[in-house]
C-alpha positions as CSV (number, residue, x, y, z in Angstrom):
1,M,0.2,0.2,0.5
2,S,0.8,3.4,-0.8
3,H,2.0,6.1,1.8
4,K,0.3,9.0,-0.1
5,P,-2.5,10.5,1.5
6,I,-6.0,9.9,-0.3
7,S,-8.5,12.2,-1.2
8,L,-11.5,12.4,1.1
9,K,-13.5,11.3,-2.0
10,Q,-11.7,7.9,-1.9
11,A,-12.1,7.5,1.4
12,L,-15.1,7.5,2.3
13,H,-16.0,5.4,-0.9
14,R,-13.0,3.0,0.7
15,A,-15.2,3.9,4.3
16,S,-18.8,2.7,2.4
17,L,-17.3,-0.6,1.0
18,G,-15.8,-1.5,4.2
19,I,-19.4,-1.5,5.8
20,S,-20.7,-3.8,3.4
21,L,-17.8,-5.6,4.3
22,F,-18.6,-5.9,7.5
23,T,-21.9,-6.1,7.0
24,F,-21.7,-9.7,4.5
25,I,-19.1,-11.5,7.6
26,T,-21.3,-10.9,10.4
27,K,-24.2,-12.5,8.6
28,K,-21.7,-14.9,8.2
29,A,-20.4,-15.4,11.3
30,K,-23.8,-15.6,12.6
31,D,-24.5,-18.1,10.2
32,E,-21.9,-20.2,11.0
33,R,-22.2,-20.2,14.1
34,C,-18.7,-18.0,15.7
35,E,-18.2,-18.2,18.9
36,I,-19.7,-15.4,21.0
37,N,-16.9,-13.0,20.8
38,L,-15.7,-13.4,18.0
39,N,-19.5,-12.0,16.9
40,N,-18.9,-9.5,19.3
41,L,-14.9,-8.1,17.9
42,I,-16.9,-8.1,14.7
43,A,-19.8,-6.1,15.7
44,L,-17.6,-3.8,17.4
45,A,-15.4,-3.9,14.4
46,H,-17.9,-2.8,12.2
47,G,-19.4,0.1,14.8
48,I,-16.4,1.9,15.0
49,H,-16.2,1.6,10.9
50,Q,-19.6,3.0,10.8
51,E,-18.2,5.9,12.9
52,I,-15.9,6.8,10.5
53,Y,-17.8,6.4,7.4
54,R,-20.1,8.7,9.3
55,D,-17.5,11.7,10.3
56,L,-15.5,11.0,6.7
57,S,-19.4,12.4,5.6
58,K,-19.5,15.0,7.6
59,H,-16.9,17.1,5.7
60,A,-16.9,15.9,2.1
61,P,-19.4,18.5,0.2
62,Q,-21.6,16.3,-1.4
63,N,-22.1,12.7,-1.8
64,P,-18.5,11.1,-3.7
65,V,-19.3,8.0,-4.1
66,N,-21.5,9.4,-6.9
67,K,-19.4,11.6,-8.1
68,L,-16.8,9.1,-8.1
69,T,-17.1,7.9,-12.4
């Protein structure tokens, strides 16, 4: 991975992809009956990631996901 900073638009887009990934992982973990501790850690990471996404979206001039084309 590059150590160059990414734009706010890119950060918000990547954060939204991360939320989708966490949602998928959470569903799979429940379907496969993972240990409760693992489910709790996944849920904690998902919540932190959602907070980051919300904070990033507050600083975006408009919905950058729609402008990435």
